[in-house]
N, C-alpha and C positions, 0 to 999 in steps of 0.2 A: 454217881459216876455213870455217864452214858457212853456206851461203846458203839462205834460206827464201823461197819465193815462194808467196803465198796467192792464192786465187781463189774465187769462188762466193758472195760476199755479195750483198745486195740487199734489196728491200722485199717484204714478204708480209703477208697478213692473219693475225690470230690463228687458230690451228689449222692453219696451213699448214706447209710443209716447205721446208728449204733444205739444200744440201750444200756444205760448205766443203772445199777441197783445199789441201794444202800440199806443195809439191815441195821436197825437200831435196837437198843435194849429198852428204850422208853418211847412213848408216843408224843413227843414234843413237836413244835414247829421244826421243820428241817429245810435245808437249802443246799444248793450247789454253787460252788465257786470254781474258778479255773485260774491257772497261772501259767502263762507262756514263758519260755526262757528269756530271762533278762527283764521281765515285766512284773508289775505288782499283781497280787491276787485280786481278781475282779469277780463281782457278783454275776451269776448266770440266772438263777431262778430259785424260788422258795415257795413253800406251801405251809399254811398254818395247820394246826390240829383240826380245825373246822373245814379245811379244804380250800381256803382262799389262796389263789396263786399269784405270783409276781414273776415278771420276766425282765431281763435286760433288753433294751431296744435291739441290740445286735442279734438276738436269738428269737425274738417274737415271730410267730408264724412258722418257725422251723423246729423249735424244741417244745416238748410238752412234759410238764412235771405232774406226777400223780402219786398217790400213796395207797397202800393196802394196810388199813388200820389193824386188821386181825393179825397181820404178820409184822407190824411195825417196820414196814419196808417202803422206801421211797424210790421211785423210778424217774429217770430222765430219758425220754425218747428223743433222740437227736436225728432229724431228717435233713436232707439237702445240705449235708455237711460241706464246709468250705475249708480250704487250707488255713485260713485265719482262725479256725476253731481249734487248731492244734494246740494242746496244752495238757498239763496235769490237772485233772478234775478232782476236786475235793468235796466230800459230803460234810455238811455242818449240821450240828444239832444244838438245841436249847438256846433260843433267841432271847437276848436280854434287852435289846434296844432296836435300832433302825436296821431293817432286814438287809439292806444292800451294803452295809458296812461289815467287813470281815471281823472287825474287833467286837461286833455285837454278838458273835456266836461263841459259845463256851467250849463246845466239843468238836473235834475234827477227825475225819477218817485219814487213812494213810495216803490217799491219793491214787488215782489210776490214770495211766497215760492214754491220751487219745491223739492219734496222728492221722491227718488227712492229707493225702498227696494229690497233686494236681495232674 
């Protein structure tokens, strides 16, 4: 069983920055998804245990995923935030298949709200 504990959400104005953290109990591949009200959960970014990163086109160049292997913690640095980034952000752990599919991840955090105002 992998436990994921997220932190770092909040409210910010457009153009601002936030950093999300996800502490895991194991060092597997980890990812971030988000779900806006009334929409499906969508892939944001992921990082393998070896440090290879993947990003959704909508966040490339603005978001950066990284991990501290000693702490089993993954970070999502979000810059140049836009109102359309508003969503509940979920940390995911233990990848079983295709990284951009939510169904490929076995464990999930509780979610943290990110609200970007214009």
